[in-house]
VOFINU-426477 format. One line per field, with one value per residue (C-alpha): residue number from 1; residue in one letter; z, x, y. Coordinates in Angstrom, 3 decimals. Last residue first. Layout:
num NUM ...;
residuo A ...;
Z Z ...;
X X ...;
Y Y ...;
//
This chain:
num 549 548 547 546 545 544 543 542 541 540 539 538 537 536 535 534 533 532 531 530 529 528 527 526 525 524 523 522 521 520 519 518 517 516 515 514 513 512 511 510 509 508 507 506 505 504 503 502 501 500 499 498 497 496 495 494 493 492 491 490 489 488 487 486 485 484 483 482 481 480 479 478 477 476 475 474 473 472 471 470 469 468 467 466 465 464 463 462 461 460 459 458 457 456 455 454 453 452 451 450 449 448 447 446 445 444 443 442 441 440 439 438 437 436 435 434 433 432 431 430 429 428 427 426 425 424 423 422 421 420 419 418 417 416 415 414 413 412 411 410 409 408 407 406 405 404 403 402 401 400 399 398 397 396 395 394 393 392 391 390 389 388 387 386 385 384 383 382 381 380 379 378 377 376 375 374 373 372 371 370 369 368 367 366 365 364 363 362 361 360 359 358 357 356 355 354 353 352 351 350 349 348 347 346 345 344 343 342 341 340 339 338 337 336 335 334 333 332 331 330 329 328 327 326 325 324 323 322 321 320 319 318 317 316 315 314 313 312 311 310 309 308 307 306 305 304 303 302 301 300 299 298 297 296 295 294 293 292 291 290 289 288 287 286 285 284 283 282 281 280 279 278 277 276 275 274 273 272 271 270 269 268 267 266 265 264 263 262 261 260 259 258 257 256 255 254 253 252 251 250 249 248 247 246 245 244 243 242 241 240 239 238 237 236 235 234 233 232 231 230 229 228 227 226 225 224 223 222 221 220 219 218 217 216 215 214 213 212 211 210 209 208 207 206 205 204 203 202 201 200 199 198 197 196 195 194 193 192 191 190 189 188 187 186 185 184 183 182 181 180 179 178 177 176 175 174 173 172 171 170 169 168 167 166 165 164 163 162 161 160 159 158 157 156 155 154 153 152 151 150 149 148 147 146 145 144 143 142 141 140 139 138 137 136 135 134 133 132 131 130 129 128 127 126 125 124 123 122 121 120 119 118 117 116 115 114 113 112 111 110 109 108 107 106 105 104 103 102 101 100 99 98 97 96 95 94 93 92 91 90 89 88 87 86 85 84 83 82 81 80 79 78 77 76 75 74 73 72 71 70 69 68 67 66 65 64 63 62 61 60 59 58 57 56 55 54 53 52 51 50 49 48 47 46 45 44 43 42 41 40 39 38 37 36 35 34 33 32 31 30 29 28 27 26 25 24 23 22 21 20 19 18 17 16 15 14 13 12 11 10 9 8 7 6 5 4 3 2 1;
residuo X X X X X X X X X X X X X X X X X X X X X X X X X X X X X X X X X X X X X X X X X X X X X X X X X X X X X X X X X X X X X X X X X X X X X X X X X X X X X X X X X X X X X X X X X X X X X X X X X X X X X X X X X X X X X X X X X X X X X X X X X X X X X X X X X X X X X X X X X X X X X X X X X X X X X X X X X X X X X X X X X X X X X X X X X X X X X X X X X X X X X X X X X X X X X X X X X X X X X X X X X X X X X X X X X X X X X X X X X X X X X X X X X X X X X X X X X X X X X X X X X X X X X X X X X X X X X X X X X X X X X X X X X X X X X X X X X X X X X X X X X X X X X X X X X X X X X X X X X X X X X X X X X X X X X X X X X X X X X X X X X X X X X X X X X X X X X X X X X X X X X X X X X X X X X X X X X X X X X X X X X X X X X X X X X X X X X X X X X X X X X X X X X X X X X X X X X X X X X X X X X X X X X X X X X X X X X X X X X X X X X X X X X X X X X X X X X X X X X X X X X X X X X X X X X X X X X X X X X X X X X X X X X X X X X X X X X X X X X X X X X X X X X X X X X X X X X X X X X X X X X X X X X X X X X X X X X X X X X X X X X X X X X X X X X X X X X X X X X X X X X X X X X X X X X;
Z -63.941 -61.631 -63.586 -63.266 -59.492 -59.026 -61.133 -59.187 -55.843 -57.032 -58.056 -55.903 -53.137 -53.521 -54.403 -50.746 -49.703 -48.404 -45.885 -43.128 -45.669 -46.961 -50.661 -52.832 -55.611 -56.794 -59.996 -60.780 -61.221 -64.833 -64.270 -64.242 -67.738 -69.320 -66.121 -63.765 -60.610 -57.565 -55.938 -54.275 -51.029 -51.623 -48.864 -49.299 -52.515 -55.286 -57.262 -59.762 -60.492 -63.851 -64.676 -68.130 -70.919 -72.582 -75.674 -78.531 -81.483 -84.697 -88.296 -87.322 -90.106 -87.925 -85.035 -87.201 -88.663 -85.202 -83.963 -86.712 -85.892 -82.230 -83.210 -85.224 -82.436 -79.785 -81.898 -82.501 -78.763 -78.140 -80.754 -81.992 -85.092 -87.020 -85.429 -85.603 -89.333 -90.034 -88.047 -89.927 -93.306 -92.535 -91.398 -94.640 -96.629 -95.064 -94.998 -92.595 -93.642 -90.464 -89.863 -89.418 -87.555 -89.496 -92.912 -95.135 -93.651 -91.578 -94.577 -94.617 -91.046 -88.035 -86.177 -86.568 -87.176 -83.921 -82.013 -83.173 -80.354 -77.902 -74.888 -75.669 -76.484 -75.610 -77.993 -76.856 -79.807 -80.233 -83.861 -86.883 -90.260 -90.493 -92.868 -92.823 -93.068 -89.978 -88.177 -89.164 -88.229 -84.894 -84.267 -84.974 -82.567 -79.949 -79.948 -81.267 -79.994 -82.761 -81.657 -84.339 -84.635 -86.288 -86.675 -86.350 -84.093 -80.915 -82.080 -81.881 -78.103 -77.601 -79.704 -78.086 -74.656 -75.801 -77.231 -73.988 -72.011 -74.486 -74.289 -70.526 -70.561 -72.717 -73.620 -76.010 -78.220 -79.816 -83.395 -84.199 -87.232 -89.364 -90.178 -91.750 -94.293 -97.985 -100.453 -100.951 -97.939 -94.903 -91.253 -88.699 -86.603 -87.634 -89.652 -91.612 -90.804 -93.720 -94.363 -97.166 -95.975 -94.776 -92.525 -91.104 -90.324 -88.726 -86.534 -85.418 -84.655 -82.450 -80.861 -79.646 -77.814 -78.925 -81.520 -79.848 -79.916 -78.550 -75.455 -73.382 -76.132 -75.533 -77.955 -75.231 -73.194 -69.846 -70.364 -72.894 -76.619 -79.550 -78.757 -76.180 -73.725 -71.526 -68.240 -66.437 -62.967 -61.529 -62.487 -65.189 -67.168 -66.500 -65.812 -68.865 -71.104 -69.820 -70.568 -74.079 -75.066 -78.658 -81.155 -82.033 -83.314 -85.374 -87.079 -87.742 -89.283 -91.502 -92.579 -93.513 -95.808 -96.389 -93.305 -94.928 -98.187 -97.221 -100.063 -102.012 -101.928 -98.210 -97.310 -99.151 -97.255 -96.779 -94.190 -91.283 -88.243 -84.918 -81.630 -79.133 -76.014 -74.871 -73.384 -71.072 -67.955 -64.748 -61.470 -58.718 -56.265 -54.565 -51.594 -50.975 -47.974 -45.996 -48.890 -48.805 -51.132 -53.814 -53.703 -53.781 -56.792 -58.928 -60.638 -61.281 -63.307 -61.832 -64.190 -63.215 -61.536 -58.856 -56.435 -58.321 -57.163 -54.081 -55.158 -55.657 -57.898 -59.906 -60.346 -61.838 -64.515 -65.372 -65.582 -67.743 -70.464 -71.709 -68.669 -68.520 -65.273 -65.772 -63.253 -62.029 -60.269 -57.573 -56.700 -55.325 -58.769 -58.916 -59.946 -63.073 -64.581 -63.995 -62.088 -60.442 -63.582 -61.724 -63.209 -65.810 -66.214 -68.797 -68.032 -69.485 -72.946 -74.453 -72.112 -71.686 -69.777 -68.033 -69.726 -67.886 -65.642 -65.001 -68.702 -71.182 -73.268 -74.580 -76.115 -75.960 -78.356 -80.616 -80.396 -81.846 -84.971 -86.180 -85.795 -87.222 -90.350 -92.843 -91.468 -92.484 -89.469 -90.165 -87.255 -84.544 -81.844 -82.204 -82.942 -79.581 -79.571 -78.152 -77.207 -79.743 -79.798 -76.459 -77.226 -80.655 -80.980 -77.593 -78.338 -81.610 -80.186 -80.763 -84.353 -86.081 -89.541 -91.285 -88.012 -87.233 -84.217 -82.832 -81.004 -78.694 -76.649 -79.358 -81.152 -83.628 -84.204 -86.706 -86.775 -89.809 -91.184 -88.274 -89.388 -90.383 -86.950 -85.945 -89.249 -88.357 -85.066 -86.483 -87.744 -91.303 -91.457 -95.243 -94.919 -92.709 -90.352 -87.118 -88.135 -89.142 -85.840 -83.895 -85.752 -84.994 -81.294 -81.212 -82.958 -80.027 -77.711 -75.054 -73.600 -74.056 -70.811 -72.106 -70.422 -72.508 -70.608 -69.620 -67.515 -70.176 -69.912 -73.418 -74.563 -76.742 -79.328 -80.552 -84.018 -85.863 -82.774 -84.534 -81.725 -81.491 -78.556 -75.795 -74.025 -70.746 -69.161 -72.291 -71.652 -69.166 -68.224 -67.115 -69.162 -67.211 -69.797 -73.008 -75.617 -75.881 -74.843 -71.087 -69.229 -65.932 -64.284 -66.287 -70.008 -70.232 -71.957 -74.353 -74.069 -71.992 -72.706 -70.391 -68.282 -70.990 -73.620 -71.321 -70.496 -74.128 -75.256 -72.597 -73.513 -77.127 -79.862 -79.193 -82.664 -82.340 -78.760 -79.993 -77.388 -79.219 -78.674 -74.870 -73.749 -72.598 -69.264 -67.390 -63.679 -62.240 -59.846 -57.810 -56.384 -53.449 -52.867 -51.913 -48.774 -46.766 -49.445 -50.148 -53.915 -53.651 -54.925 -56.762 -60.208 -60.025 -59.071 -61.210 -60.190 -63.570 -65.413 -66.413 -69.086 -71.676 -73.598;
X -126.955 -124.601 -121.510 -122.423 -122.937 -119.579 -117.913 -119.491 -118.511 -114.968 -114.104 -110.996 -110.882 -107.396 -105.941 -106.264 -103.885 -104.710 -102.506 -105.080 -107.605 -105.198 -104.399 -105.083 -103.685 -105.827 -107.006 -103.311 -102.726 -101.490 -99.790 -96.247 -96.897 -94.694 -92.739 -95.751 -95.405 -97.100 -99.944 -99.354 -100.506 -99.539 -98.506 -94.909 -94.541 -93.028 -89.792 -89.698 -86.546 -86.124 -83.875 -82.731 -81.853 -78.713 -76.540 -77.560 -75.541 -77.547 -77.650 -74.761 -74.996 -73.248 -75.600 -78.686 -77.495 -76.830 -80.156 -81.978 -80.150 -81.089 -84.688 -84.933 -83.495 -85.713 -88.823 -87.806 -87.497 -90.872 -92.709 -95.690 -94.032 -95.597 -93.640 -90.348 -90.803 -91.460 -88.353 -86.192 -87.518 -86.895 -83.313 -82.667 -84.231 -81.926 -83.086 -82.242 -83.957 -83.044 -86.653 -87.824 -90.970 -93.714 -95.335 -92.757 -89.444 -91.355 -91.593 -87.798 -87.694 -86.226 -88.938 -92.353 -90.864 -88.895 -91.918 -93.755 -92.177 -94.253 -92.930 -94.872 -91.646 -90.340 -87.568 -85.073 -83.313 -79.956 -79.887 -77.639 -77.497 -81.047 -84.019 -85.874 -89.042 -90.549 -87.263 -86.891 -90.496 -89.943 -86.862 -88.819 -91.597 -88.943 -87.116 -83.576 -80.061 -77.444 -74.193 -71.512 -69.388 -65.939 -64.614 -60.892 -60.846 -60.353 -63.003 -65.490 -65.106 -65.471 -68.632 -70.022 -69.526 -71.163 -74.132 -74.550 -74.925 -77.502 -79.308 -79.611 -80.727 -83.661 -86.110 -83.616 -83.922 -80.717 -79.401 -75.852 -74.446 -71.744 -68.060 -65.620 -64.478 -65.050 -62.468 -60.755 -61.616 -60.961 -60.175 -59.909 -56.710 -55.935 -52.932 -55.251 -56.207 -57.022 -60.384 -59.687 -61.817 -58.694 -57.813 -61.343 -61.301 -57.882 -58.970 -62.123 -60.140 -57.816 -60.782 -62.338 -65.684 -67.235 -70.000 -72.974 -74.220 -77.668 -77.357 -79.816 -82.439 -85.514 -88.461 -91.042 -89.607 -87.983 -84.926 -85.484 -85.094 -83.009 -79.882 -77.244 -78.529 -76.105 -77.968 -79.166 -79.504 -76.133 -74.285 -76.600 -74.488 -70.875 -71.505 -73.767 -71.302 -68.384 -70.293 -71.113 -67.517 -68.084 -65.290 -66.699 -69.903 -67.941 -66.074 -69.235 -70.984 -67.966 -67.871 -71.571 -71.188 -74.646 -73.734 -71.355 -72.731 -76.267 -77.752 -80.370 -84.179 -84.835 -85.623 -82.592 -80.492 -80.293 -78.619 -79.539 -77.559 -79.387 -77.498 -79.588 -81.715 -83.890 -87.343 -89.457 -88.446 -87.688 -88.723 -87.090 -89.322 -87.914 -89.385 -90.305 -91.504 -88.271 -86.168 -82.629 -83.589 -84.690 -81.355 -79.401 -81.362 -80.807 -77.580 -79.137 -82.020 -85.516 -87.990 -91.659 -92.122 -94.790 -96.633 -96.147 -96.024 -94.020 -91.019 -88.839 -91.441 -92.018 -88.266 -87.929 -90.487 -88.629 -85.307 -86.668 -88.069 -91.022 -93.204 -96.744 -98.609 -100.731 -103.544 -105.292 -108.641 -110.848 -108.488 -109.855 -111.113 -114.812 -115.536 -115.002 -118.366 -117.578 -120.136 -117.700 -115.644 -112.798 -111.432 -108.740 -106.876 -104.274 -101.898 -99.716 -98.199 -101.558 -104.436 -106.440 -109.679 -111.943 -111.502 -112.785 -110.977 -111.973 -112.123 -115.011 -113.867 -115.220 -112.572 -112.600 -109.956 -109.752 -113.541 -114.011 -112.205 -108.805 -106.994 -109.975 -110.394 -108.515 -110.350 -113.628 -115.969 -119.171 -118.841 -116.649 -119.219 -121.595 -118.689 -117.060 -113.422 -111.945 -108.282 -106.564 -103.183 -103.625 -106.689 -106.667 -102.892 -102.255 -104.697 -103.014 -99.477 -98.269 -99.510 -102.447 -103.463 -105.747 -107.500 -111.168 -112.048 -115.553 -117.474 -120.423 -122.475 -124.765 -125.083 -123.188 -120.776 -118.001 -114.365 -112.176 -108.983 -106.635 -103.070 -102.423 -103.316 -99.774 -99.346 -102.270 -100.720 -99.478 -102.968 -102.709 -106.437 -106.576 -105.348 -108.325 -106.951 -107.347 -110.755 -112.035 -110.891 -112.458 -115.777 -115.905 -115.282 -117.832 -120.322 -119.869 -121.445 -120.412 -123.592 -124.174 -123.821 -121.677 -118.633 -119.097 -120.710 -119.693 -122.311 -123.033 -119.437 -118.610 -118.293 -115.223 -114.986 -111.544 -111.071 -108.480 -107.583 -108.754 -111.161 -112.390 -111.198 -113.391 -113.716 -114.887 -115.807 -114.675 -114.474 -111.695 -110.961 -107.398 -104.723 -102.368 -102.283 -104.002 -101.633 -98.180 -97.855 -97.282 -96.881 -97.176 -98.544 -101.747 -102.013 -105.231 -108.442 -110.988 -109.134 -110.267 -110.074 -109.519 -106.529 -104.811 -105.273 -103.837 -100.794 -100.275 -100.206 -97.619 -95.465 -95.511 -97.388 -101.125 -102.633 -105.529 -106.041 -107.010 -105.908 -102.966 -99.336 -99.284 -96.625 -93.089 -91.231 -94.381 -95.014 -97.914 -100.312 -102.413 -105.753 -107.746 -110.686 -111.604 -110.086 -113.307 -115.343 -118.725 -118.710 -116.692 -119.146 -121.405 -119.963 -120.151 -117.140 -114.517 -114.126 -113.543 -115.784 -114.466 -111.884 -112.562 -110.011;
Y -9.003 -10.906 -9.846 -6.142 -6.418 -8.101 -5.421 -2.538 -4.056 -4.774 -1.216 -0.946 -3.577 -5.050 -1.638 -0.559 -3.360 -6.819 -8.589 -9.235 -10.516 -13.150 -12.706 -15.739 -17.902 -20.822 -19.098 -18.523 -22.258 -22.124 -18.744 -20.171 -21.472 -24.148 -24.790 -24.888 -22.776 -24.287 -22.297 -18.945 -17.348 -13.743 -11.334 -12.498 -10.538 -12.667 -12.407 -15.233 -17.193 -18.863 -21.780 -20.843 -23.254 -21.980 -21.624 -23.898 -22.562 -22.349 -23.592 -25.897 -28.521 -31.104 -30.376 -30.690 -33.990 -35.440 -34.076 -35.993 -39.225 -38.819 -38.046 -41.249 -43.398 -41.822 -42.381 -46.006 -46.591 -44.921 -47.079 -45.017 -43.578 -40.686 -37.844 -39.741 -40.400 -36.723 -35.748 -38.256 -37.108 -33.425 -34.126 -35.961 -33.110 -30.470 -26.862 -24.011 -20.790 -18.829 -17.799 -21.397 -20.310 -22.054 -22.255 -20.588 -21.761 -24.332 -26.672 -26.957 -28.241 -26.395 -24.492 -26.121 -29.569 -29.526 -28.223 -31.342 -33.329 -31.326 -29.442 -26.269 -24.465 -21.014 -20.020 -17.389 -15.827 -14.145 -13.082 -13.474 -11.770 -10.400 -10.026 -13.352 -11.190 -12.844 -12.344 -8.691 -7.942 -9.686 -7.528 -4.361 -5.383 -6.351 -3.027 -3.228 -3.888 -4.328 -5.975 -5.716 -8.844 -8.803 -12.337 -13.170 -16.244 -14.194 -11.690 -14.554 -14.720 -10.954 -10.592 -13.732 -12.141 -8.890 -10.808 -12.760 -9.530 -8.221 -11.543 -11.272 -7.641 -8.659 -5.865 -4.248 -7.312 -8.635 -8.573 -9.761 -7.956 -9.567 -9.411 -11.858 -9.268 -9.802 -8.459 -11.816 -13.919 -11.796 -12.429 -9.647 -9.451 -5.865 -7.021 -9.271 -12.838 -15.138 -16.859 -19.356 -22.276 -24.096 -21.166 -21.001 -24.717 -24.466 -21.546 -23.363 -26.506 -24.446 -22.623 -25.875 -25.715 -28.953 -29.395 -31.018 -34.588 -35.527 -37.740 -35.713 -36.121 -33.957 -34.266 -34.896 -32.019 -32.806 -30.617 -27.870 -28.495 -27.338 -29.363 -30.299 -27.663 -25.685 -25.251 -22.138 -20.607 -21.624 -18.413 -17.041 -14.570 -15.579 -19.262 -19.637 -17.806 -19.892 -23.120 -21.924 -21.205 -20.062 -20.756 -24.186 -22.577 -20.057 -22.890 -24.887 -21.893 -21.236 -24.873 -24.793 -21.769 -20.230 -18.233 -15.785 -14.327 -15.454 -17.467 -15.497 -15.024 -15.480 -11.908 -10.532 -13.067 -16.819 -19.035 -16.731 -17.882 -18.203 -17.934 -19.872 -19.687 -22.547 -22.541 -24.657 -22.648 -24.506 -22.898 -20.864 -18.935 -15.840 -13.997 -10.392 -8.323 -8.825 -7.473 -8.780 -11.628 -9.163 -7.323 -10.579 -11.757 -8.661 -9.821 -13.228 -11.765 -11.862 -13.527 -13.761 -10.410 -10.528 -8.286 -5.025 -1.390 -2.366 -0.304 -3.391 -5.052 -1.883 -1.361 -4.844 -3.962 -0.740 -2.549 -5.364 -3.126 -1.075 -1.794 -3.201 -3.821 -6.937 -6.564 -9.701 -9.519 -10.949 -13.784 -17.067 -17.979 -18.895 -22.464 -24.524 -23.524 -19.858 -17.792 -15.348 -14.809 -13.125 -9.921 -9.207 -5.919 -4.944 -2.090 0.680 0.224 -0.608 0.356 -2.831 -3.307 -5.831 -9.226 -12.281 -14.732 -18.340 -19.114 -18.817 -15.871 -12.587 -10.360 -6.545 -5.187 -8.258 -8.606 -5.108 -6.300 -5.065 -8.398 -10.265 -8.120 -10.302 -13.331 -11.728 -11.359 -13.328 -15.723 -14.196 -13.397 -16.372 -18.715 -18.119 -19.392 -22.618 -22.207 -24.421 -26.182 -27.934 -30.029 -31.659 -31.389 -32.994 -35.813 -36.691 -36.499 -40.068 -40.524 -42.223 -41.066 -38.571 -37.779 -37.160 -35.016 -35.539 -32.821 -33.549 -31.091 -29.716 -33.039 -35.224 -32.304 -33.037 -31.922 -32.561 -34.115 -33.458 -34.226 -30.595 -29.225 -28.242 -26.384 -24.132 -22.991 -19.664 -18.672 -17.373 -16.497 -16.906 -20.490 -21.405 -24.060 -22.075 -20.766 -24.209 -25.715 -22.860 -23.209 -26.947 -26.298 -23.470 -25.806 -28.188 -25.626 -23.126 -21.598 -17.832 -15.852 -12.979 -14.534 -17.653 -20.491 -24.031 -25.837 -28.480 -29.764 -30.892 -34.515 -34.971 -37.758 -38.800 -40.299 -42.352 -44.401 -47.625 -48.539 -44.939 -42.872 -41.430 -38.099 -36.579 -33.225 -31.379 -27.637 -28.445 -32.025 -32.787 -34.560 -36.825 -39.612 -38.530 -39.969 -38.400 -34.737 -35.138 -31.869 -33.788 -30.631 -30.785 -31.439 -29.384 -30.432 -28.882 -25.594 -22.646 -18.924 -15.933 -17.016 -19.046 -16.314 -13.645 -15.761 -16.728 -13.107 -12.223 -15.209 -14.083 -15.934 -15.615 -15.241 -17.695 -16.478 -12.994 -10.461 -8.899 -7.888 -7.831 -5.400 -6.147 -6.321 -7.376 -6.734 -8.740 -7.018 -9.465 -8.361 -9.686 -11.949 -15.488 -17.035 -16.775 -18.516 -16.927 -17.307 -20.486 -23.088 -20.657 -21.184 -24.926 -26.981 -28.673 -32.310 -33.846 -36.280 -39.674 -40.411 -43.091 -45.142;
//
């Protein structure tokens, strides 16, 4: 298969366009963690990486992850597959330049692959590139990916998993020093927006790359206005200090809709929220005294009324998912089984497991009380509300739950150290089938994001088989069997898939929101001249002059 060149314009195509210009201020409820695309984990990190760095190709609005259908040219203007599908050759756009003016070359692609797969670098996406054997560079504008075997998401892994990085700026920096390097504080990308400044805890500013090979963005600059929590970010939108807040909670919707200067835009979110049990304790060295017991996990799962939680917290702006996937994802299975809400069965299961109610209503087995801590991030009002509802529901079956709000950096340290009882987590997926392996297989305990230490070799084998099978019907069958095992083992309770609502200032002309990244079309947003504010013109003359030099 061969894909022809895309229609991206030259840098000067829109330099004099009447609709070009203006500033958008985006309110964030948490800070960016780092500016290195290889370590972009949070939504904020991913947004910055996507705006400043390009991939070889983009999945486009179809969000397809199987084969190359729907993918759009980015750094690669075209590509071709070998007859046996064990290699894909990408031909780079010769116009592509790094923001310092150096041409993007095939050696940058090879360098990026080697960086991401270097074990000393500990890049989170490394496990997703395990089936790629090597990258070769026949010439300066050609990069060939060689695969160990054929599988459905070869193209997705070769393109989506890596933002291409500049070899000339990163070569020679020890991997142990990357996060503390000058580049990590002032990155140089090749995307339609370039880095301007970052004051941690306050704001991050990006400006248009006016000579970009894909064309000049309509916006002059993007300011990410950083707040410590949801309430502070929401206040900026309502006060007119921000033009957009991506996730307005249901209890604030009426207030936003009353404002004549604001509008709301609903869009699907490719994430799912769940209650995560930790099956091992002491940082993964010993079985958890409660959650190593499968029957106990199953009983607690059946004691949680997921539909009532969604109605109470989200109204109509969320769904109850049947498994660890959002609707529409490649690994989604609408028919996946789920443990029912049944408090009578939960009580019987706890009784048979030896958990007896005391006079205070709390169950005990010997000297051990059925009590645990449920961790939630202080930055998520939604998860704090859900935690209180779960606390109340589980009290009815004799469990004492202590809700423990904590700052996100502390919570992430606890997760990465496998040092928690249970946590309310929201997992944003990339829509790929491999997400299941990255989060729930045994290998992901140490080389992925399986922080709850769930392990079942039969589940692992079914997932591996599904990811290496090209027959769609067979893939569905294998995944269904895998989800059945996962549900019966109950390492987590699948609670919700949110339908997000953004609050947006009416002065903005916006492009469609994409579920995996609302900012995917941000370069096509604009601010009409008549609706511009004083901040739209601050410092732009100096920046434009500097970029032209």
